[in-house]
N, C-alpha and C positions, 0 to 999 in steps of 0.2 A: 453241245456248245459249239458255237462257229465263231472263227475270226479270222480277219483279212488283216494282213500288214502289206501296205501302202510302199512298196518301196520307189519313192519317189525322187523322179529325177531333178537334178540342181546344176544348173551351168551358169555361167556367170553373167552370159547375156542376153535372162531374162526377168524382167520385172519384177519386185516383190509382186506387185497387185495381179500383174499377171499367174503367177504362182499359186496366190490365195483363190483366184478363180479355178484354175484345176485341179488344185487340194481339194474345194469344195465340191467342185464336178464328179471324181473319181470317191467321194465320201459316198454322195446322194447314191451312187451307184452300187454301193455296198445296201442296199435295203435288202432286210430278209437275215443278214448277219450279226451277230449279237455282239460282238466287240470290232473296233476297227483300230489300227495302229498307223499314226506316220510320225517318220525318222526325227533326228532332233535338228533344231533351226533351220529347216526345211526352205524358211522365208530368208534367209540372208547366204547358206553354207556355211556350215561348221568352221570351216578355214578361212573364212573372208571377213578377216577381224577387222579393215580398216570398213566394213558395214555397220559392225555391233551397235556402231555411235547413230550412224544416220539412220538405218532404222527399227531403230529400240521403240516400241510402244509398250503403254501402259497392260499390265492383264485384260482390264474391260476395252482393250484398244479393238483395232479394224480386223485382226487375226481371230481375236477372242469373239468377235461378231459375224465373220464369218462362220468359223467351226461351228458355233451353236445354232446355226439356222440350219449348216450341213449336219447337224446328230439329229436335229429336230423331224429334217425333210425326209432321213433314211430310217428314222426309227430305230437309232445307234445308241450303245455306248460306245465315243471316242473317246479314244487318247490322242490328242492332237498334236503331240510330239512337241517340242519348244519355240519358245522364239527368244530374242532380245528382250528384255522386260526392262524399262525402266521404271523403278523404283516410285512409289509415293503418288502415284496418280488415283488406286482403284481402292481408296478409303480403307484398306484393308491391309498392305504393305507395310512394312517399315520403310518412312517416308527422308529414307536417306539419299536420296539420288542416283544411288549405284546402279548401274547394271547386273542382271541375275539371268543364267541362265535357266528359264520357267518353262516347264511342264503345265498344259493345262487338260484337263478330263471334263468329261461332258455327259450329262445323262442323254438317255433316249428323246425327253422333253426337252434339250437343249439348257439346262440347268450346268450351270458351272459347281461340278462337283468335286474339284482338287482340285490344288496348285500345289507343285513341288520346286523349287527349286535345289538345281543340280548342286550339290554339296565337293564332290570333287571334282575342283576344276585344270583342265590338261595344259600342259602347255610350259612345264619347268621353269616359272620365273618370264613365261614369256606369252603370249599372246591371252587364251581365254584366260588363264591363272592372275593375270594381274588386269587385264579389262574388267574383269567382272566379279562379283561377289561370291562368296560363297555360302550357301544355305546351309541351316542348321538343322532342319525336320524330316525328320521322314513321314512318308505320305502312304496310307495305304486306303483305297478306295473299294466299298461294299457293293458289287454287281449281285441281281440273284442268285447266280450259282455259284459262285468264288469273289475270294476278299484280294485283291488287287495290290499288291506291293510294287512301287513304282521308283525307277530309277532311269537312270541317265549317265548311256555311252562311258565316260571314264570311269565310272562308278563301276561299271561290271568287272574290275581288275582288283578292288577291295570286298574280299569276302564278309569282313566283319560286318557292313552294313547288309548283309542280304540275311544273314543270320536275325540280324534283328529287326528285321521287316517280318520275319517266321515269326520272331518273338511276340508281334505284333498281330500275328493272323493271317500273313498272307500266305497265300496258296499257290499263285499266279503272279511269276514277277515279270513285269512289261517294260519293258529298256529300248527303247526310242536312239538313235545313234547316229552321227557322221564317222561312220570307221574307215580309215583309210585302206587302199589296196593293199599298199606293202606291209601292214601288219594284220593280215585276212586270216592267216591260219592261229592267231591268238583269239580272235573271235568268235571261231567258234567252238575251239576248245574251252575258254571259259565260260562259253556259254552252256556248253552241256558238263561244266562241271558247276557250275552254279546250280542246274539244276538236279545235281547228284546227291551234292553234300546237300542242300535242303531241300530233298524229295518232294520238289514244288514245278509247275513248267513253268518254263521260261518262252518267253515272247520278245524275240531280239530281232527290230525294224533299224535295219541300214537306207540310207540313199544308194543313188546309183549319179552317174553324172563326175563332174569335177569343179571340187570348190576353191577358188581361187586359187586353181595348176596344181591342186592336189583330188589325185584318182579316187576314189570312194570303192570300199569292198563290195558295197551289195551286198548279195549273199545274206538275207533278212533268214532267218531260223528260227523254228518249233521245236521244241524237247519238250521230251514227259520227263514226269518223275524220276524215270529209271535209268534218264540217258539217252533215250533212244529219242533218234532225230526224225519227227514224223513230216516236215517239209522244210524244203530246203531252196531258198531261189536263186538264179543267177545273178549276173553282172550289170545286168538293165535294166530299166523301169517296170515293173512289174507288180502285179497285185498278188499275194502268198496269201491262200485261203486257205485254210485247215478246219478238221470239224475233229475236236477233244471231249473228252468226259472228264470233269472237273471230279468225281468221285474217285478219280483212279490216286487224288492227293492221299488221302486219308487211308485210303486200301493200303497205298506204299508205305505210309508211316504204322500202317499197325504189323501187316507183315514183315519189315525190316525196320525193327522202331530202332533205330541208328540214334536219333536226336534226342530218346532218353538218358543214351549214354554221355551225353556230354558232360565236362566237367569245368573244363575253363568257359570264363566269360559268365558263368550265371551266379557270381559272387564276388566281393571283391578281394586278390592275394592276399593269404595270410604269411605276414613278416615273425 
């Protein structure tokens, strides 16, 4: 299986429409790849809090339209990163009018195959944590060769979420992010930890550039079920393409069946 992580550059002086066109072009360039991934909140910038409200759109808005067309043109599965979603306009979301950090996943035909609202919001009672609502549902998407478990950025710090995704059948964990440069060591450490403890592939796609004055870490990374780094990007905009064998998940879990020895979290605690 072949995947491309588009480490998209987001700077404050580019319009949202220009970003959409550029992202769609980069996706189309990946024809022949099985899975393409864009980063978190690339339409606005993950730290551009003042733009969340003005740039918010429904799930079926202009970004969805552009990414569906790009996925179809390229014939790829596309995790189109996330957008600031304004709920209640797509006929399926909770009609509460709130903003959500929402990921969109498309099939090679351009069909919307998955929608994930970020569960863990970053900010410690500021920024995203107060401006956006929290999702409540885990999302997995079945591809022909692997089942993808979906998470976003700050979710990476909560291992119990990934255990639950594995319980739901996930073999490949896809994590778009807008991770800041000042915490880059945590990014690579946690990506490898989530791969090792869940015996799953991790495809973690970050952004380049600067979001509202916050330099981004870049360094998108692909990790195999043994924790080996298969590929890692640098700091600037680039497309990181890697081939990996989805069957290695089952082989790893069979050869080193640590997940079978789980005790905690499988049933309610006894008092």
